[in-house]
C-alpha distance (Angstrom), angle and dihedral (degrees) to the residues before:
residue distance angle dihedral
M1 . . .
A2 3.77 . .
S3 3.78 90.4 .
M4 3.79 93.4 57.0
A5 3.77 114.2 105.7
L6 3.78 130.0 -150.5
K7 3.79 89.2 -79.7
S8 3.79 84.3 84.4
F9 3.77 86.4 79.1
T10 3.80 99.3 51.3
G11 3.78 87.3 104.2
L12 3.80 89.6 64.3
R13 3.77 91.4 59.4
Q14 3.77 126.3 48.0
S15 3.77 107.2 -86.7
P16 3.80 119.1 -150.4
Q17 3.81 87.7 -99.8
E18 3.78 91.6 55.4
Q19 3.79 93.3 46.8
Q20 3.80 91.1 58.8
H21 3.76 106.1 61.6
P22 3.77 119.1 155.3
H23 3.78 103.6 -173.0
F24 3.77 101.0 -113.7
I25 3.78 130.3 -3.0
A26 3.79 98.6 163.9
Q27 3.90 111.5 -118.1
A28 3.82 92.2 -18.2
L29 3.79 95.7 93.9
P30 3.49 97.1 68.1
R31 35.39 91.5 -152.6
Q32 3.72 63.5 51.0
Q33 3.80 134.2 -146.9
K34 3.78 139.7 167.4
F35 3.78 113.0 -77.0
R36 3.76 121.4 -121.7
V37 3.79 109.1 -161.3
S38 3.77 120.3 -169.6
A39 3.80 101.0 166.2
A40 3.80 116.9 119.9
K41 3.79 114.9 -110.7
T42 3.76 132.4 -151.2
S43 3.82 95.2 -171.8
P44 3.82 115.2 100.4
K45 3.76 121.7 -86.7
L46 3.81 112.8 -117.2
T47 3.79 116.1 -123.2
N48 3.80 127.1 -151.5
R49 3.79 92.7 -2.5
N50 3.81 145.2 46.9
L51 3.79 129.1 -114.5
R52 3.81 111.6 -74.2
V53 3.81 119.6 -141.7
A54 3.80 129.1 178.2
V55 3.80 118.8 -152.7
I56 3.80 111.0 -159.4
G57 3.79 111.4 -155.3
G58 3.78 130.8 33.3
G59 3.78 103.9 -138.3
P60 3.82 124.6 109.5
A61 3.82 91.8 -66.8
G62 3.79 94.6 49.3
G63 3.78 95.5 40.9
A64 3.81 93.6 50.0
A65 3.81 92.3 45.7
A66 3.82 94.1 48.0
E67 3.79 93.8 48.3
T68 3.80 93.1 49.2
L69 3.80 92.7 48.4
A70 3.80 95.8 45.7
K71 3.80 93.4 48.7
N72 3.79 91.5 54.1
G73 3.78 106.6 51.1
V74 3.82 103.1 -82.7
E75 3.81 121.0 127.6
T76 3.78 99.7 -124.0
F77 3.80 133.0 -163.3
L78 3.81 120.2 -173.3
I79 3.81 115.5 -165.7
E80 3.82 117.9 -165.1
R81 3.79 127.4 161.6
K82 3.82 101.5 -163.4
L83 3.77 109.4 46.6
D84 3.82 90.0 174.9
N85 3.80 93.1 48.0
C86 3.82 115.2 164.7
K87 3.78 104.5 -169.4
P88 3.83 115.2 -164.1
C89 3.76 93.5 -112.7
G90 3.79 130.9 142.9
G91 3.78 85.9 -128.3
A92 3.80 99.5 -141.9
I93 3.81 116.5 152.1
P94 3.82 127.3 -175.9
L95 3.77 122.3 -115.0
C96 3.80 92.6 -113.4
M97 3.81 90.7 62.0
V98 3.81 92.3 61.0
G99 3.80 92.3 59.5
E100 3.79 99.0 31.5
F101 3.81 93.3 53.2
D102 3.79 95.0 33.0
L103 3.81 93.8 -123.7
P104 3.82 117.7 -177.3
L105 3.78 113.9 -120.8
D106 3.80 92.6 -127.7
I107 3.82 91.8 73.0
I108 3.82 89.8 58.8
D109 3.80 109.7 90.0
R110 3.78 97.8 -167.5
K111 3.79 138.5 7.7
V112 3.78 104.1 -140.9
T113 3.80 114.1 -153.3
K114 3.80 97.9 158.5
M115 3.78 131.7 54.0
K116 3.77 132.8 -178.9
M117 3.78 119.0 -150.1
I118 3.81 107.8 -160.2
S119 3.80 121.4 -161.5
P120 3.83 128.9 -143.9
S121 3.83 89.0 -95.4
N122 3.84 89.6 49.2
V123 3.79 95.6 -106.0
A124 3.81 104.3 155.4
V125 3.79 123.4 -151.0
D126 3.79 120.0 -166.4
I127 3.81 113.2 -133.9
G128 3.77 128.4 -170.4
Q129 3.78 103.7 62.1
T130 3.82 91.5 121.1
L131 3.81 94.8 55.5
K132 3.78 116.2 116.0
P133 3.83 118.2 -126.2
H134 3.83 93.1 -98.7
E135 3.82 95.8 44.7
Y136 3.79 125.5 98.1
I137 3.80 144.3 140.0
G138 3.78 111.9 -109.7
M139 3.79 119.9 -133.2
V140 3.79 115.9 -154.3
R141 3.78 139.0 170.4
R142 3.77 110.5 -121.2
E143 3.79 94.2 -136.4
V144 3.82 88.5 58.3
L145 3.81 98.0 43.2
D146 3.80 95.2 42.8
A147 3.81 93.4 48.3
Y148 3.79 91.3 49.5
L149 3.81 93.4 52.5
R150 3.83 92.4 46.4
E151 3.78 92.8 48.5
R152 3.78 91.1 49.1
A153 3.79 89.9 51.2
E154 3.80 89.6 51.0
K155 3.83 91.6 49.9
N156 3.79 88.2 54.4
G157 3.79 92.9 54.3
A158 3.81 107.6 -83.8
S159 3.81 117.7 137.4
V160 3.82 106.7 -128.1
I161 3.81 112.3 -155.0
N162 3.79 122.9 -166.5
G163 3.77 94.8 -142.4
L164 3.80 146.1 125.4
F165 3.80 113.9 -120.4
M166 3.80 111.0 -137.7
K167 3.80 109.5 174.4
M168 3.78 143.8 -44.4
D169 3.79 138.8 -133.0
L170 3.79 113.1 -125.7
P171 3.82 118.3 -134.8
R172 3.80 119.0 -109.8
N173 3.77 93.9 -146.6
F174 3.78 141.9 15.0
E175 3.79 95.0 -91.5
Q176 3.80 97.4 54.4
P177 3.84 123.3 89.1
Y178 3.78 129.4 -130.0
V179 3.80 110.0 -103.2
L180 3.80 113.0 -145.0
Y181 3.79 124.0 -160.2
Y182 3.79 118.1 -157.0
T183 3.80 142.4 151.9
E184 3.80 114.2 -119.9
Y185 3.80 121.9 -151.6
D186 3.79 127.1 -157.6
G187 3.78 96.2 -150.7
T188 3.82 94.9 -98.7
K189 3.77 108.4 139.4
G190 3.77 111.2 -112.9
G191 3.79 93.5 9.7
V192 3.79 115.9 152.8
G193 3.78 93.9 -139.7
E194 3.79 131.6 -136.5
K195 3.81 125.8 -87.0
R196 3.79 112.6 -120.5
T197 3.79 141.1 168.4
L198 3.80 131.6 -146.3
E199 3.80 130.5 -166.8
V200 3.80 117.2 -147.1
D201 3.79 139.2 164.0
A202 3.82 97.1 -132.1
V203 3.80 139.5 10.7
I204 3.81 132.3 -146.8
G205 3.80 112.8 -158.9
A206 3.80 108.0 -147.1
D207 3.79 95.3 149.2
G208 3.79 101.2 120.8
A209 3.77 137.6 -115.2
N210 3.83 93.5 -35.2
S211 3.80 91.4 49.2
R212 3.80 115.0 176.4
V213 3.79 88.7 -166.3
A214 3.82 88.5 59.4
K215 3.79 90.1 51.2
S216 3.81 90.1 49.6
I217 3.82 91.2 60.4
N218 3.82 95.7 36.7
A219 3.79 90.7 -115.8
G220 3.81 93.0 168.9
D221 3.79 132.7 -124.0
Y222 3.77 134.4 -77.5
D223 3.78 138.6 -165.1
Y224 3.76 112.2 -92.6
A225 3.77 139.8 -166.5
I226 3.77 127.1 -136.2
A227 3.79 113.7 -128.6
F228 3.80 115.4 -159.1
Q229 3.79 120.5 -171.9
E230 3.77 138.0 174.3
R231 3.78 123.2 -162.7
V232 3.78 107.3 -140.5
K233 3.79 124.2 -164.1
I234 3.80 105.1 -149.4
P235 3.83 129.6 -173.3
D236 3.81 114.9 -79.2
E237 3.80 93.0 -115.2
K238 3.81 90.0 56.6
M239 3.79 92.2 44.8
V240 3.81 87.8 63.2
Y241 3.81 88.2 68.8
Y242 3.82 90.0 59.1
E243 3.80 95.5 43.0
N244 3.82 92.8 117.7
L245 3.81 100.8 -5.3
A246 3.81 133.0 100.5
E247 3.80 126.2 -172.0
M248 3.80 131.1 -149.3
Y249 3.80 122.0 -167.8
V250 3.81 124.2 -162.0
G251 3.79 128.2 -171.0
D252 3.78 142.3 99.8
D253 3.80 88.8 -90.9
V254 3.83 95.2 61.9
S255 3.83 96.6 33.2
P256 3.80 135.7 -18.3
D257 3.80 92.4 -144.1
F258 3.81 109.4 13.8
Y259 3.81 137.0 29.0
G260 3.77 142.0 -99.1
W261 3.78 122.8 -121.0
V262 3.78 145.0 -162.7
F263 3.81 109.2 -162.8
P264 3.83 123.8 177.9
K265 3.80 121.1 -122.6
C266 3.80 132.1 179.7
D267 3.83 98.3 -69.1
H268 3.81 103.6 -10.0
V269 3.79 142.8 35.4
A270 3.80 128.3 -109.7
V271 3.80 111.7 -133.9
G272 3.78 116.3 -170.5
T273 3.77 152.4 136.5
G274 3.80 140.0 -167.8
T275 3.78 143.2 -154.4
V276 3.78 142.0 -176.6
T277 3.78 100.9 -171.1
H278 3.83 102.3 45.2
K279 3.79 106.3 32.1
G280 3.80 92.9 153.5
D281 3.81 90.2 61.8
I282 3.80 96.2 51.6
K283 3.83 94.5 114.1
K284 3.80 90.3 51.0
F285 3.81 90.0 52.9
Q286 3.80 90.4 47.3
L287 3.80 90.7 53.4
A288 3.80 89.2 51.0
T289 3.81 90.9 51.7
R290 3.80 90.7 51.4
N291 3.80 90.1 48.2
R292 3.81 92.0 51.2
A293 3.80 89.8 54.6
K294 3.82 93.7 35.6
D295 3.81 99.6 120.0
K296 3.81 92.5 49.3
I297 3.82 96.8 47.6
L298 3.82 97.2 35.4
G299 3.77 111.3 142.8
G300 3.79 92.4 24.1
K301 3.79 123.6 142.7
I302 3.79 122.3 -142.5
I303 3.82 106.8 -124.9
R304 3.80 99.9 173.6
V305 3.82 138.1 14.1
E306 3.81 119.5 -156.1
A307 3.81 137.2 177.7
H308 3.79 131.9 178.4
P309 3.82 141.3 162.0
I310 3.82 117.1 -107.2
P311 3.83 120.6 -162.4
E312 3.79 118.0 -119.1
H313 3.80 99.6 -157.6
P314 3.82 139.2 -0.7
R315 3.78 119.8 -72.6
P316 3.81 118.7 -100.4
R317 3.81 88.3 -112.8
R318 3.79 125.4 29.5
L319 3.79 98.9 168.4
S320 3.78 139.2 43.0
G321 3.78 125.5 165.6
R322 3.79 107.9 -44.4
V323 3.81 94.0 -18.5
A324 3.82 121.8 97.7
L325 3.80 132.3 177.6
V326 3.80 124.8 -137.5
G327 3.81 137.4 176.8
D328 3.80 118.4 3.1
A329 3.80 90.1 -12.6
A330 3.81 87.7 64.7
G331 3.81 92.6 40.4
Y332 3.80 98.9 -110.1
V333 3.80 100.8 158.0
T334 3.79 119.0 121.8
K335 3.77 124.9 -123.3
C336 3.80 120.6 -121.0
S337 3.81 94.7 21.2
G338 3.82 99.5 39.2
E339 3.80 90.2 -141.3
G340 3.78 119.2 162.4
I341 3.83 113.1 145.6
Y342 3.79 98.1 85.9
F343 3.80 93.3 40.4
A344 3.80 90.5 49.8
A345 3.79 93.6 53.0
K346 3.79 92.3 41.6
S347 3.80 94.3 50.3
G348 3.81 91.0 47.4
R349 3.78 91.0 52.9
M350 3.83 94.0 44.1
C351 3.80 91.6 50.6
A352 3.80 90.9 48.9
E353 3.81 90.9 48.7
A354 3.80 90.4 54.1
I355 3.82 89.6 52.5
I356 3.80 91.9 48.3
E357 3.77 92.5 49.4
G358 3.79 94.1 45.2
S359 3.80 93.7 46.9
E360 3.80 95.3 42.4
N361 3.78 92.3 -120.1
G362 3.79 94.7 -37.0
T363 3.80 98.0 -49.4
R364 3.83 98.5 108.4
M365 3.79 137.0 45.7
I366 3.80 115.9 -103.6
D367 3.79 131.3 -143.3
E368 3.79 137.7 -159.8
G369 3.79 91.3 -84.7
D370 3.80 90.4 63.5
L371 3.79 92.3 52.5
R372 3.79 91.7 44.9
K373 3.80 88.3 66.2
Y374 3.79 87.4 66.0
L375 3.81 91.5 55.2
E376 3.78 93.0 46.4
K377 3.79 92.2 50.8
W378 3.79 92.6 44.9
D379 3.79 94.4 50.7
K380 3.78 93.6 45.6
T381 3.80 92.0 50.2
Y382 3.80 102.7 40.9
W383 3.80 109.6 21.8
P384 3.86 91.6 93.0
T385 3.81 91.2 53.4
Y386 3.81 92.9 51.5
K387 3.78 91.8 45.0
V388 3.81 95.7 50.7
L389 3.82 92.8 48.2
D390 3.80 91.6 47.3
V391 3.82 90.3 54.8
L392 3.80 91.9 47.1
Q393 3.79 91.3 52.2
K394 3.80 92.5 49.5
V395 3.81 91.7 50.5
F396 3.79 102.7 40.7
Y397 3.83 107.4 26.7
R398 3.79 96.9 53.5
S399 3.84 99.4 88.7
N400 3.79 142.8 -1.1
P401 3.83 93.1 -103.1
A402 3.79 89.4 53.8
R403 3.82 89.9 48.6
E404 3.81 90.6 51.0
A405 3.80 87.8 52.9
F406 3.78 90.7 48.2
V407 3.81 93.0 53.2
E408 3.80 91.2 46.1
M409 3.79 89.7 51.3
C410 3.82 90.3 51.4
A411 3.81 89.4 66.5
D412 3.81 89.4 69.4
E413 3.83 111.7 101.8
Y414 3.80 92.2 -144.1
V415 3.82 90.8 54.7
Q416 3.79 90.6 48.9
K417 3.78 93.1 49.7
M418 3.81 93.2 48.4
T419 3.80 91.7 45.4
F420 3.79 96.9 48.2
D421 3.80 94.6 41.9
S422 3.80 89.7 52.9
Y423 3.81 93.2 44.9
L424 3.79 99.4 42.9
Y425 3.80 95.5 46.7
K426 3.81 100.8 27.6
K427 3.78 98.5 -124.6
V428 3.79 132.8 116.8
V429 3.79 97.0 -115.2
P430 3.83 116.9 -140.2
G431 3.78 111.1 -122.3
N432 3.77 137.4 -139.1
P433 3.84 107.7 -95.8
L434 3.81 94.4 -138.4
E435 3.79 92.9 46.3
D436 3.81 89.9 46.1
L437 3.81 89.9 55.0
K438 3.81 91.5 48.9
L439 3.81 88.8 48.3
A440 3.82 91.5 52.3
V441 3.82 91.0 51.2
N442 3.79 92.4 46.6
T443 3.81 91.3 47.8
I444 3.78 91.9 53.9
G445 3.80 89.4 47.2
S446 3.79 91.3 51.0
L447 3.81 92.0 50.4
V448 3.80 91.7 49.0
R449 3.82 92.7 49.0
A450 3.79 91.8 46.7
N451 3.81 92.3 52.4
A452 3.80 90.8 46.6
L453 3.81 88.3 53.3
R454 3.79 90.2 51.0
R455 3.81 91.7 52.4
E456 3.80 91.4 51.5
M457 3.81 90.9 48.6
D458 3.82 89.8 50.0
K459 3.82 89.4 54.7
L460 3.79 90.9 53.6
T461 3.80 92.5 52.5
I462 3.81 96.1 48.6
């Protein structure tokens, strides 16, 4: 990650490819309320039917998009192959997501109010002392959260299809629909499924890092990390330690460019790590993470092993014609923290809102210009967050001395307050100039001390 330059963020600004967007050149171009739209429209009024939109993928991005569309007059189809999907995800969600997406508290396994950041030399810093009594980080299991959002979308009128999306035919002109090809399953274990087609006016690709929708519009590739996670059932007396505590480990042993984690779930802990630069060594890094937490998870039994690609930056193209990408398919995972759940759900909702506005609640056809409003709003709102976290990762994840400095810096109350305020409420919080200056001085001091420690350790090993 540290080697990636600012080009990683071209996807958050309109690239030259995105700025040139003839509507259709068949295969060539690779808290919520009802909307009241009063803007005049030049796109044709639909007769005898509403706008039809297919959402491919049933994770947080797809579920949020489908619900928003269905509640606001759009005929919505959500296609998801694995309705019991257990993505290898730390499962942390910010406080603002609970209220913004009206999530019931019973789908949250744990309310984390304490975190330990543990350095390469096993220096542990306690984080969370600046949290207010009502503030916490929610820990969820993806199979629970995703199912809840899909079911809520279905209750609001979306048609949920247990199917595997294969490909789609792009329209040759504005009047033609997108033709989707997918295999539908009836829930019978081992069933081969039935080939089907579906005609729609627009498509939202929410089908993850290996998005077939992205391939259908030649959206381009991106660097990706591999996340590897084991769910470990530990003895009840050890689970008490993790009741409201999460741990993050940094060091070359657990990941050369990311971090390892132990996050509490309902009756087990999720132990994992990730890397971009050394994917072939991921199991070695996972073993190191388990060893770092060995005393606290001793006697645990591995009940599930999971692995999944995680995008490292937005795709070169996130939009073509009446097709838009959201969530992991678009590349909306933050650097440094590797967070993607909130941004997936938020991007799905924002994309759906742009469709609703452009179609006047499903009564008119939309065009690429309507969907482009979603990208413009997204970039304006979140580009600073992605940029800041990219810089932090480049500075502090590049070496063990830098990681030691990072952990030391995390002990500062001002750093904790700024970090948690930004994380919990998804905004880059403006700082106090005097405190910012003190932080800069302390950061430099931490880096100097960490490098001095490395030199002394090198002497001992010679």
